[in-house]
TIVO-416001 format. One record per residue: residue number from 0; x, y, z of N, C-alpha, C, O in turn. Coordinates in Angstrom, 3 decimals, m for minus. Example, Ala and Ser with C-alpha at 12.3 -4.5 7.8 and 13.67 -1.06 7.14 Angstrom:
<sites>
{0; {13.190; m5.690; 7.800}; {12.300; m4.500; 7.800}; {13.200; m3.300; 7.800}; {14.236; m3.319; 8.465}}
{1; {12.850; m2.250; 7.080}; {13.670; m1.060; 7.140}; {12.900; 0.030; 7.870}; {13.409; 1.138; 8.039}}
</sites>
This chain:
<sites>
{0; {m60.902; m35.298; m85.323}; {m60.347; m35.489; m83.740}; {m60.862; m34.786; m83.058}; {m60.777; m33.558; m83.037}}
{1; {m61.833; m35.886; m82.013}; {m62.159; m34.811; m80.930}; {m60.712; m34.196; m80.131}; {m59.540; m34.570; m80.130}}
{2; {m61.446; m33.074; m79.473}; {m60.184; m32.596; m78.310}; {m60.356; m33.386; m77.063}; {m61.281; m34.127; m76.729}}
{3; {m59.011; m32.989; m76.314}; {m58.801; m33.406; m75.127}; {m59.060; m32.841; m74.124}; {m58.353; m31.863; m73.882}}
{4; {m60.234; m33.218; m73.050}; {m61.086; m32.250; m72.092}; {m60.099; m32.593; m70.812}; {m60.556; m32.383; m69.689}}
{5; {m58.467; m33.228; m70.977}; {m58.156; m33.280; m69.470}; {m58.685; m34.166; m68.421}; {m59.794; m34.699; m68.388}}
{6; {m57.926; m34.228; m67.746}; {m58.110; m34.901; m66.294}; {m57.923; m36.248; m66.181}; {m58.439; m36.935; m65.299}}
{7; {m57.013; m36.755; m67.269}; {m56.497; m38.144; m67.465}; {m57.083; m39.096; m67.718}; {m56.980; m40.023; m66.915}}
{8; {m57.914; m39.277; m68.886}; {m58.729; m40.778; m69.267}; {m59.884; m41.686; m68.727}; {m60.777; m41.307; m67.969}}
{9; {m59.702; m43.139; m69.317}; {m61.026; m43.696; m67.918}; {m60.845; m43.851; m66.712}; {m61.710; m44.401; m66.030}}
{10; {m59.429; m43.302; m66.062}; {m59.182; m44.019; m64.935}; {m59.640; m42.375; m63.808}; {m59.206; m42.262; m62.661}}
{11; {m60.393; m41.486; m64.361}; {m60.976; m40.699; m63.718}; {m62.385; m40.920; m63.761}; {m63.054; m40.159; m63.061}}
{12; {m62.972; m41.766; m64.406}; {m64.044; m42.238; m64.556}; {m64.517; m43.160; m63.615}; {m65.596; m43.065; m63.031}}
{13; {m63.371; m44.403; m63.422}; {m63.404; m44.927; m62.515}; {m63.303; m44.548; m61.055}; {m64.283; m44.524; m60.311}}
{14; {m62.602; m44.380; m60.843}; {m62.789; m43.283; m59.461}; {m63.333; m43.205; m58.308}; {m64.476; m42.801; m58.521}}
{15; {m63.180; m43.360; m57.174}; {m64.713; m43.803; m56.238}; {m65.694; m42.145; m56.422}; {m65.288; m41.026; m56.735}}
{16; {m66.462; m42.420; m56.226}; {m67.043; m40.887; m56.646}; {m67.804; m40.920; m54.853}; {m68.575; m41.627; m54.204}}
{17; {m66.893; m39.525; m54.652}; {m67.643; m38.764; m53.646}; {m68.935; m38.421; m53.342}; {m69.581; m37.476; m53.794}}
{18; {m69.321; m39.381; m52.421}; {m71.195; m38.493; m51.963}; {m70.931; m38.537; m50.650}; {m70.281; m39.279; m49.913}}
{19; {m71.783; m37.277; m50.489}; {m72.232; m36.728; m48.746}; {m73.116; m37.651; m48.729}; {m73.966; m37.792; m49.609}}
{20; {m72.979; m38.462; m47.586}; {m73.676; m39.110; m47.036}; {m73.769; m39.058; m45.842}; {m74.116; m39.984; m45.109}}
{21; {m73.420; m37.796; m45.475}; {m73.259; m37.480; m43.391}; {m73.977; m38.094; m42.701}; {m73.676; m38.836; m41.766}}
{22; {m75.672; m37.654; m43.385}; {m76.944; m38.225; m42.336}; {m77.996; m39.159; m43.635}; {m78.872; m38.936; m44.470}}
{23; {m77.250; m40.185; m43.130}; {m77.781; m41.473; m43.876}; {m79.309; m42.406; m42.898}; {m79.198; m42.596; m41.687}}
{24; {m80.148; m42.709; m43.402}; {m81.074; m43.341; m42.142}; {m80.563; m44.477; m41.757}; {m80.486; m45.483; m42.461}}
{25; {m80.115; m44.346; m40.396}; {m80.050; m45.444; m39.606}; {m81.416; m47.016; m39.679}; {m82.629; m47.227; m39.669}}
{26; {m80.352; m47.586; m39.735}; {m81.163; m49.441; m40.000}; {m80.898; m49.924; m38.349}; {m79.863; m50.128; m37.715}}
{27; {m81.946; m49.980; m38.091}; {m82.619; m51.114; m36.731}; {m82.353; m52.371; m36.967}; {m82.452; m52.618; m38.169}}
{28; {m81.891; m53.780; m35.966}; {m82.221; m54.605; m36.459}; {m83.670; m55.136; m35.845}; {m84.390; m54.742; m34.927}}
{29; {m83.719; m55.877; m36.498}; {m85.358; m56.720; m36.991}; {m85.305; m58.105; m36.020}; {m84.604; m58.237; m35.017}}
{30; {m86.232; m59.094; m36.588}; {m86.511; m60.303; m36.266}; {m85.404; m60.907; m36.869}; {m85.205; m60.493; m38.011}}
{31; {m84.336; m62.061; m36.321}; {m83.471; m62.506; m36.824}; {m82.290; m62.004; m36.869}; {m81.382; m62.812; m37.060}}
{32; {m81.968; m60.715; m36.729}; {m80.851; m59.653; m36.834}; {m80.188; m59.697; m35.460}; {m80.624; m60.240; m34.444}}
{33; {m79.387; m59.222; m35.576}; {m78.235; m58.987; m34.003}; {m76.930; m58.376; m34.903}; {m76.347; m58.629; m35.957}}
{34; {m76.848; m57.233; m33.591}; {m75.638; m55.871; m33.827}; {m74.689; m57.054; m33.359}; {m74.877; m58.071; m32.691}}
{35; {m73.714; m56.554; m33.921}; {m72.246; m58.020; m33.419}; {m70.818; m56.571; m33.640}; {m70.866; m55.719; m34.528}}
{36; {m69.906; m56.657; m32.773}; {m68.506; m56.067; m32.821}; {m67.719; m56.763; m33.334}; {m67.781; m57.833; m32.727}}
{37; {m66.770; m56.842; m34.336}; {m65.991; m57.455; m35.154}; {m64.595; m57.404; m34.226}; {m63.931; m56.519; m33.687}}
{38; {m64.531; m58.923; m34.356}; {m63.411; m58.809; m33.432}; {m61.985; m59.548; m33.771}; {m61.001; m59.763; m33.064}}
{39; {m62.286; m59.858; m35.184}; {m61.319; m59.948; m36.342}; {m61.333; m60.667; m37.797}; {m61.954; m61.721; m37.934}}
{40; {m60.669; m60.104; m38.827}; {m60.701; m60.502; m39.872}; {m60.103; m61.476; m40.570}; {m58.921; m61.266; m40.843}}
{41; {m60.824; m63.002; m41.128}; {m60.413; m63.796; m41.248}; {m59.830; m63.999; m42.883}; {m59.255; m65.022; m43.256}}
{42; {m60.051; m63.051; m43.581}; {m59.920; m63.189; m44.972}; {m61.065; m64.181; m45.444}; {m61.698; m64.954; m44.725}}
{43; {m61.239; m63.921; m47.305}; {m61.989; m64.670; m47.966}; {m62.938; m64.240; m47.842}; {m63.908; m64.869; m48.265}}
{44; {m63.146; m62.823; m47.135}; {m64.463; m62.317; m47.501}; {m65.309; m62.636; m45.849}; {m66.517; m62.529; m45.641}}
{45; {m64.541; m62.925; m45.131}; {m65.339; m63.452; m43.725}; {m64.650; m62.975; m42.141}; {m63.422; m62.897; m42.092}}
{46; {m65.255; m62.742; m41.191}; {m64.662; m62.023; m39.938}; {m65.372; m62.798; m39.168}; {m66.122; m63.706; m39.527}}
{47; {m65.062; m62.328; m37.757}; {m65.327; m63.452; m36.737}; {m65.696; m62.103; m35.582}; {m64.902; m61.276; m35.133}}
{48; {m67.461; m62.263; m35.259}; {m67.327; m61.132; m34.220}; {m68.367; m61.801; m33.577}; {m69.171; m62.702; m33.820}}
{49; {m67.946; m60.730; m32.296}; {m69.379; m61.517; m31.126}; {m70.451; m60.523; m31.377}; {m70.448; m59.295; m31.473}}
{50; {m71.354; m61.423; m31.451}; {m72.758; m60.438; m31.442}; {m73.028; m60.239; m29.787}; {m72.466; m60.769; m28.829}}
{51; {m74.139; m59.240; m29.853}; {m74.667; m58.430; m28.188}; {m75.360; m59.795; m27.859}; {m75.641; m59.848; m26.661}}
{52; {m75.681; m60.790; m28.481}; {m76.509; m61.821; m27.059}; {m75.153; m62.689; m26.537}; {m75.459; m63.486; m25.650}}
{53; {m73.734; m62.704; m26.897}; {m72.525; m63.078; m26.399}; {m72.292; m64.165; m26.809}; {m71.773; m64.966; m26.032}}
{54; {m72.562; m64.521; m28.022}; {m72.165; m65.561; m29.115}; {m71.032; m65.494; m30.460}; {m71.284; m65.115; m31.603}}
{55; {m69.856; m65.941; m29.971}; {m69.464; m65.519; m30.970}; {m69.603; m66.185; m32.493}; {m69.400; m67.399; m32.485}}
{56; {m69.875; m65.682; m33.640}; {m70.482; m66.051; m34.784}; {m68.906; m65.557; m35.616}; {m67.946; m64.894; m35.222}}
{57; {m69.278; m66.377; m37.171}; {m68.361; m66.620; m38.228}; {m69.090; m65.753; m39.404}; {m70.036; m66.299; m39.972}}
{58; {m68.785; m64.692; m39.726}; {m69.689; m64.031; m40.777}; {m69.174; m63.493; m42.094}; {m68.096; m63.002; m42.431}}
{59; {m69.931; m63.666; m42.514}; {m69.826; m63.841; m44.441}; {m69.846; m62.123; m44.380}; {m70.479; m61.398; m43.612}}
{60; {m68.950; m61.775; m45.438}; {m69.503; m60.140; m46.113}; {m70.126; m60.359; m47.223}; {m69.522; m60.602; m48.268}}
{61; {m71.722; m60.287; m47.108}; {m71.777; m60.313; m48.630}; {m71.729; m59.698; m49.877}; {m71.182; m58.599; m49.974}}
{62; {m72.103; m60.113; m50.610}; {m71.586; m59.835; m51.831}; {m71.641; m57.944; m52.667}; {m70.836; m57.332; m53.369}}
{63; {m72.848; m57.643; m52.172}; {m72.890; m56.241; m52.124}; {m71.818; m55.068; m51.487}; {m71.561; m53.866; m51.553}}
{64; {m71.391; m56.329; m50.822}; {m70.388; m55.324; m49.695}; {m69.238; m55.686; m49.984}; {m68.225; m55.068; m49.656}}
{65; {m69.260; m56.555; m50.523}; {m67.707; m56.982; m50.926}; {m67.077; m55.626; m51.658}; {m67.486; m54.997; m52.634}}
{66; {m65.929; m55.427; m50.808}; {m64.321; m54.436; m51.813}; {m65.649; m52.910; m51.948}; {m65.373; m51.818; m52.444}}
{67; {m66.512; m53.156; m51.576}; {m66.905; m51.516; m51.407}; {m67.198; m51.026; m50.014}; {m67.322; m49.833; m49.734}}
{68; {m67.296; m51.976; m49.197}; {m67.433; m51.364; m47.574}; {m66.487; m51.951; m46.776}; {m66.653; m53.094; m46.347}}
{69; {m65.374; m51.207; m46.492}; {m63.768; m52.099; m45.754}; {m64.334; m51.969; m43.993}; {m64.543; m51.028; m43.227}}
{70; {m64.439; m53.654; m43.891}; {m64.750; m53.649; m42.500}; {m63.332; m53.860; m41.591}; {m62.423; m54.501; m42.117}}
{71; {m63.156; m53.338; m40.277}; {m62.108; m53.689; m39.893}; {m62.116; m53.902; m38.349}; {m62.812; m53.153; m37.663}}
{72; {m61.482; m54.744; m37.854}; {m61.412; m55.140; m36.055}; {m61.635; m53.784; m35.287}; {m60.866; m52.825; m35.221}}
{73; {m63.228; m53.987; m34.564}; {m63.698; m52.997; m33.682}; {m64.658; m52.286; m34.094}; {m64.975; m51.275; m33.466}}
{74; {m65.469; m52.754; m35.495}; {m66.398; m52.143; m35.940}; {m67.411; m52.789; m35.400}; {m67.275; m53.761; m34.656}}
{75; {m68.680; m52.203; m35.798}; {m70.042; m52.376; m35.184}; {m70.959; m52.710; m36.844}; {m71.057; m52.083; m37.899}}
{76; {m71.217; m53.341; m36.596}; {m71.774; m54.247; m37.526}; {m73.295; m54.721; m37.497}; {m73.575; m54.902; m36.311}}
{77; {m74.261; m54.965; m38.207}; {m75.778; m55.836; m38.030}; {m75.473; m57.208; m38.923}; {m75.148; m57.341; m40.103}}
{78; {m75.658; m57.945; m38.112}; {m75.674; m59.199; m38.818}; {m76.947; m60.181; m39.150}; {m77.841; m60.381; m38.328}}
{79; {m76.930; m60.503; m39.868}; {m78.007; m61.550; m40.145}; {m77.766; m63.204; m39.721}; {m76.859; m63.867; m40.225}}
{80; {m78.847; m63.818; m38.588}; {m78.395; m65.138; m38.072}; {m79.075; m65.899; m39.249}; {m79.842; m65.426; m40.088}}
{81; {m78.676; m67.049; m39.143}; {m79.115; m68.315; m40.250}; {m79.884; m69.294; m40.041}; {m79.595; m70.488; m40.129}}
{82; {m81.235; m68.658; m39.660}; {m82.137; m69.648; m38.951}; {m82.181; m71.239; m39.692}; {m82.442; m72.112; m38.865}}
{83; {m82.051; m71.548; m40.553}; {m82.193; m72.587; m41.630}; {m81.049; m73.617; m40.965}; {m81.371; m74.800; m41.080}}
{84; {m79.930; m73.408; m40.374}; {m79.267; m74.106; m39.958}; {m79.183; m74.454; m38.715}; {m79.334; m73.496; m37.956}}
{85; {m78.956; m75.707; m38.078}; {m78.825; m76.002; m36.940}; {m78.118; m75.530; m35.942}; {m78.619; m75.334; m34.834}}
{86; {m76.588; m75.239; m36.289}; {m75.915; m74.569; m35.632}; {m76.033; m72.753; m35.887}; {m76.464; m72.137; m36.862}}
{87; {m75.525; m72.306; m34.727}; {m75.732; m71.300; m34.212}; {m74.084; m70.461; m34.495}; {m73.504; m69.866; m33.586}}
{88; {m73.791; m70.522; m35.254}; {m72.277; m70.037; m34.976}; {m71.913; m69.412; m36.372}; {m70.714; m69.176; m36.519}}
{89; {m72.925; m69.037; m37.647}; {m72.714; m68.685; m38.927}; {m73.495; m67.259; m38.945}; {m74.493; m67.159; m38.230}}
{90; {m73.242; m66.583; m39.427}; {m74.350; m65.178; m40.036}; {m73.963; m64.156; m41.096}; {m72.744; m63.990; m41.134}}
{91; {m74.322; m63.774; m41.550}; {m74.213; m62.870; m43.027}; {m74.036; m61.099; m42.610}; {m74.791; m60.728; m41.711}}
{92; {m73.395; m60.370; m43.019}; {m72.540; m58.843; m42.615}; {m74.006; m58.346; m43.374}; {m74.073; m58.684; m44.556}}
{93; {m75.145; m57.610; m42.852}; {m75.968; m56.962; m43.387}; {m75.397; m55.331; m43.599}; {m75.570; m54.873; m44.729}}
{94; {m74.895; m54.658; m42.834}; {m74.996; m53.135; m42.601}; {m73.655; m53.239; m41.780}; {m73.351; m54.168; m41.032}}
{95; {m72.806; m51.957; m42.095}; {m71.741; m51.589; m41.043}; {m72.232; m49.724; m40.809}; {m72.529; m48.743; m41.491}}
{96; {m72.022; m50.204; m39.105}; {m72.262; m48.639; m39.023}; {m71.146; m47.417; m38.853}; {m69.988; m47.834; m38.819}}
{97; {m71.244; m46.531; m38.784}; {m70.061; m45.919; m39.213}; {m70.111; m45.219; m37.534}; {m71.022; m45.453; m36.739}}
{98; {m68.896; m44.318; m37.247}; {m68.693; m44.713; m35.625}; {m69.676; m43.624; m34.761}; {m69.945; m43.657; m33.560}}
{99; {m70.136; m42.606; m35.835}; {m71.372; m41.519; m35.373}; {m72.491; m42.460; m35.145}; {m72.972; m42.449; m34.012}}
{100; {m73.039; m43.352; m36.103}; {m74.065; m44.205; m35.972}; {m73.983; m45.061; m34.931}; {m74.979; m45.236; m34.228}}
{101; {m72.679; m45.787; m34.647}; {m72.375; m46.606; m33.214}; {m73.067; m45.614; m31.986}; {m74.101; m45.900; m31.383}}
{102; {m72.290; m44.454; m31.782}; {m72.790; m44.160; m30.840}; {m74.149; m43.726; m30.755}; {m74.661; m43.671; m29.637}}
{103; {m74.853; m43.389; m31.833}; {m76.251; m43.153; m31.765}; {m77.270; m44.301; m31.276}; {m78.171; m44.241; m30.439}}
{104; {m76.785; m45.453; m32.146}; {m77.231; m46.731; m30.922}; {m76.503; m46.832; m29.847}; {m76.636; m47.916; m29.279}}
{105; {m76.025; m46.344; m29.523}; {m75.920; m46.422; m27.888}; {m76.232; m45.662; m26.980}; {m76.332; m45.887; m25.774}}
{106; {m76.401; m44.679; m27.598}; {m77.096; m43.414; m26.432}; {m78.871; m43.836; m26.831}; {m79.780; m43.405; m26.120}}
{107; {m79.105; m44.618; m27.911}; {m80.683; m45.440; m27.881}; {m80.831; m46.232; m26.949}; {m81.669; m46.052; m26.065}}
{108; {m79.954; m47.344; m27.004}; {m80.199; m48.261; m25.744}; {m80.408; m49.294; m26.745}; {m81.244; m50.146; m26.444}}
{109; {m79.730; m49.422; m28.063}; {m79.514; m50.466; m28.787}; {m78.629; m51.351; m28.385}; {m79.023; m52.518; m28.410}}
{110; {m77.400; m51.133; m27.970}; {m76.088; m50.964; m27.879}; {m76.140; m51.083; m26.156}; {m76.894; m50.414; m25.449}}
{111; {m74.842; m52.417; m25.511}; {m75.333; m52.017; m23.951}; {m74.185; m51.048; m23.772}; {m73.310; m50.931; m24.630}}
{112; {m74.203; m50.276; m22.516}; {m73.189; m49.128; m22.075}; {m72.520; m49.584; m22.279}; {m71.987; m49.165; m23.306}}
{113; {m71.688; m51.066; m21.515}; {m70.279; m51.067; m20.926}; {m69.789; m51.673; m22.601}; {m68.577; m51.770; m22.793}}
{114; {m70.546; m51.979; m23.513}; {m69.596; m51.697; m24.605}; {m68.579; m50.460; m25.489}; {m68.954; m49.383; m25.953}}
{115; {m67.310; m51.024; m25.506}; {m66.489; m49.695; m26.113}; {m66.619; m49.587; m27.403}; {m66.841; m50.503; m28.194}}
{116; {m66.444; m48.152; m27.692}; {m66.572; m47.982; m29.039}; {m65.605; m47.967; m29.945}; {m65.217; m46.812; m29.766}}
{117; {m64.894; m48.409; m30.826}; {m63.794; m47.749; m31.757}; {m62.288; m47.952; m30.989}; {m61.322; m47.334; m31.437}}
{118; {m62.155; m48.735; m29.961}; {m60.647; m48.370; m29.459}; {m60.059; m50.194; m29.653}; {m59.672; m51.040; m28.846}}
{119; {m60.203; m50.180; m30.749}; {m59.039; m51.159; m31.166}; {m59.623; m52.761; m30.965}; {m60.719; m52.662; m30.414}}
{120; {m59.380; m53.795; m31.145}; {m59.650; m55.148; m31.500}; {m60.598; m55.687; m30.280}; {m60.139; m56.216; m29.268}}
{121; {m62.380; m55.413; m30.601}; {m63.123; m56.090; m29.529}; {m63.334; m55.223; m28.484}; {m63.839; m55.684; m27.460}}
{122; {m62.980; m53.786; m28.554}; {m62.659; m52.847; m27.763}; {m61.984; m53.132; m26.468}; {m62.394; m52.710; m25.387}}
{123; {m60.592; m54.105; m26.690}; {m59.715; m54.597; m25.260}; {m58.723; m53.340; m25.550}; {m58.563; m52.522; m24.644}}
{124; {m58.173; m53.199; m26.568}; {m57.005; m52.150; m26.302}; {m57.447; m50.474; m25.839}; {m58.480; m49.858; m26.101}}
{125; {m56.676; m50.200; m25.345}; {m56.662; m48.139; m24.823}; {m56.492; m47.757; m26.353}; {m56.516; m48.430; m27.384}}
{126; {m56.335; m46.580; m26.122}; {m55.684; m45.620; m26.960}; {m54.367; m45.994; m26.965}; {m53.837; m46.646; m26.065}}
{127; {m53.739; m45.536; m28.110}; {m51.852; m45.574; m28.049}; {m51.131; m44.498; m26.770}; {m50.063; m44.606; m26.166}}
{128; {m52.298; m43.388; m26.677}; {m51.141; m42.371; m25.633}; {m51.263; m43.116; m24.095}; {m50.395; m42.924; m23.244}}
{129; {m52.278; m43.862; m23.886}; {m52.458; m44.777; m22.642}; {m51.909; m45.822; m22.572}; {m51.614; m46.164; m21.427}}
{130; {m51.599; m46.608; m23.508}; {m50.603; m47.844; m23.587}; {m49.212; m47.239; m23.596}; {m48.389; m48.049; m23.169}}
{131; {m48.585; m45.844; m24.015}; {m47.298; m45.369; m24.095}; {m47.168; m44.929; m22.394}; {m46.175; m45.104; m21.688}}
{132; {m48.335; m44.381; m22.033}; {m48.287; m43.710; m20.446}; {m47.990; m45.351; m19.725}; {m46.850; m45.604; m19.335}}
{133; {m48.899; m46.209; m19.619}; {m48.291; m47.566; m19.175}; {m47.240; m47.938; m18.837}; {m46.897; m48.330; m17.721}}
{134; {m46.237; m47.783; m20.416}; {m45.224; m48.408; m20.475}; {m43.927; m47.581; m19.506}; {m43.082; m48.084; m18.765}}
{135; {m44.213; m45.946; m19.910}; {m43.577; m45.061; m19.333}; {m43.129; m45.028; m17.767}; {m42.072; m44.698; m17.229}}
{136; {m44.628; m45.605; m17.153}; {m44.879; m45.522; m16.151}; {m44.238; m46.783; m15.271}; {m43.944; m46.788; m14.075}}
{137; {m44.119; m47.825; m16.229}; {m43.509; m49.175; m15.770}; {m41.860; m49.548; m16.181}; {m41.137; m50.487; m15.847}}
{138; {m41.621; m48.278; m17.121}; {m39.733; m48.249; m17.263}; {m39.496; m47.258; m15.584}; {m38.899; m47.745; m14.624}}
{139; {m39.945; m46.233; m15.585}; {m39.416; m45.733; m14.422}; {m39.840; m46.042; m13.461}; {m39.018; m46.165; m12.553}}
{140; {m41.167; m46.304; m13.165}; {m41.321; m46.545; m11.633}; {m40.923; m47.670; m10.893}; {m40.610; m47.588; m9.706}}
{141; {m40.917; m49.108; m11.772}; {m40.697; m49.802; m11.614}; {m38.929; m50.828; m12.075}; {m38.570; m51.681; m12.887}}
{142; {m38.271; m49.943; m10.836}; {m36.881; m50.301; m11.250}; {m36.296; m51.611; m10.781}; {m35.139; m51.937; m11.043}}
{143; {m36.969; m52.207; m10.216}; {m36.703; m53.459; m9.662}; {m36.151; m54.691; m10.582}; {m35.518; m55.692; m10.245}}
{144; {m36.524; m54.349; m11.611}; {m36.273; m55.426; m12.331}; {m34.630; m55.188; m13.029}; {m33.680; m55.957; m13.171}}
{145; {m34.818; m53.928; m13.323}; {m33.280; m53.615; m13.738}; {m32.331; m53.484; m12.457}; {m31.164; m53.173; m12.693}}
{146; {m32.718; m53.693; m11.089}; {m32.015; m54.041; m10.353}; {m31.647; m55.198; m10.167}; {m30.450; m55.358; m9.928}}
{147; {m32.504; m56.337; m10.210}; {m32.339; m57.896; m9.899}; {m31.199; m58.268; m11.436}; {m30.410; m59.213; m11.414}}
{148; {m31.336; m57.390; m12.568}; {m30.587; m58.063; m13.447}; {m29.379; m57.069; m13.114}; {m29.233; m57.893; m14.017}}
{149; {m28.874; m56.626; m12.948}; {m27.636; m55.635; m12.182}; {m27.248; m56.812; m11.387}; {m26.492; m57.580; m11.981}}
{150; {m27.500; m57.060; m10.483}; {m27.103; m57.950; m9.177}; {m27.304; m58.972; m9.596}; {m26.665; m59.703; m8.839}}
{151; {m27.868; m59.707; m10.466}; {m27.245; m60.850; m11.181}; {m25.727; m60.686; m11.993}; {m24.658; m61.296; m11.954}}
{152; {m26.259; m59.525; m12.734}; {m24.702; m59.138; m13.261}; {m23.473; m59.550; m12.644}; {m22.686; m60.469; m12.873}}
{153; {m23.530; m58.460; m11.651}; {m22.549; m58.207; m10.424}; {m21.896; m59.236; m9.759}; {m20.700; m59.198; m9.473}}
{154; {m22.721; m60.247; m9.480}; {m22.449; m61.972; m8.478}; {m22.396; m63.015; m9.950}; {m22.738; m64.197; m9.992}}
{155; {m21.929; m62.280; m10.957}; {m21.786; m62.993; m12.238}; {m22.729; m64.377; m12.411}; {m22.234; m65.385; m12.915}}
{156; {m24.011; m64.349; m11.993}; {m24.860; m65.724; m12.610}; {m25.941; m64.979; m13.503}; {m27.168; m65.068; m13.527}}
{157; {m25.030; m64.206; m14.234}; {m25.680; m63.495; m15.574}; {m25.993; m64.758; m16.710}; {m24.925; m64.903; m17.305}}
{158; {m26.585; m65.329; m17.034}; {m26.604; m66.552; m17.974}; {m27.130; m65.795; m19.815}; {m28.249; m65.391; m20.130}}
{159; {m26.195; m65.825; m20.468}; {m26.316; m65.243; m21.756}; {m25.069; m65.811; m22.410}; {m24.402; m66.689; m21.863}}
{160; {m24.821; m65.376; m23.396}; {m23.804; m66.067; m24.259}; {m22.316; m65.528; m24.295}; {m21.406; m65.951; m25.008}}
{161; {m22.285; m64.849; m23.683}; {m20.412; m64.907; m23.061}; {m20.423; m66.022; m22.671}; {m19.798; m66.905; m23.259}}
{162; {m21.074; m66.222; m21.682}; {m20.596; m67.187; m20.324}; {m20.581; m68.574; m21.232}; {m19.538; m69.224; m21.307}}
{163; {m21.998; m69.073; m22.039}; {m21.758; m70.181; m22.892}; {m20.325; m70.326; m24.178}; {m19.918; m71.404; m24.612}}
{164; {m19.759; m68.901; m24.586}; {m19.078; m69.352; m25.509}; {m17.671; m69.342; m24.390}; {m16.715; m69.989; m24.816}}
{165; {m17.535; m68.866; m23.418}; {m15.946; m69.171; m22.364}; {m16.293; m70.496; m22.074}; {m15.302; m71.225; m22.095}}
{166; {m17.373; m71.090; m21.803}; {m17.365; m72.339; m21.258}; {m16.822; m73.580; m22.546}; {m16.178; m74.615; m22.377}}
{167; {m17.411; m72.941; m23.903}; {m17.257; m73.814; m24.893}; {m15.563; m74.036; m25.293}; {m15.219; m75.081; m25.845}}
{168; {m14.611; m73.016; m24.979}; {m13.510; m72.659; m25.230}; {m12.339; m73.539; m24.577}; {m11.160; m73.247; m24.780}}
</sites>
């Protein structure tokens, strides 16, 4: 019988192979292709993306990328436009750019300067720290809501479950 070599059977062979592809060749758009920002994932290998030309398209993730390249909201992708169809609302995902590649595309003026990269859904959401700062500022600086609630409570005009229970009894 052969000797066990360790490392735990077949699963170690099936594991993800770590490849150092830090510097891969950047793919620029060609005719019939467009850069897009992923708005949301729709499931079933589809995502909704806003292209640089301003049109929101339903994009299909091609089979080569399916379950190998994970796309999420806020990613920059390269889509292939479907020329044979009359409607311009569908496209195919060709490539997903890493954040470093997206910054490089932005510095090469391939992407618009006003495009926010990696800041949540469609570049609308700020970082968590700034959101928490806004919440703290509203809580500590805007006491008018609390004061209004306190005056209503003092005047007996509060509407809640306690007043409705008393009226029903």
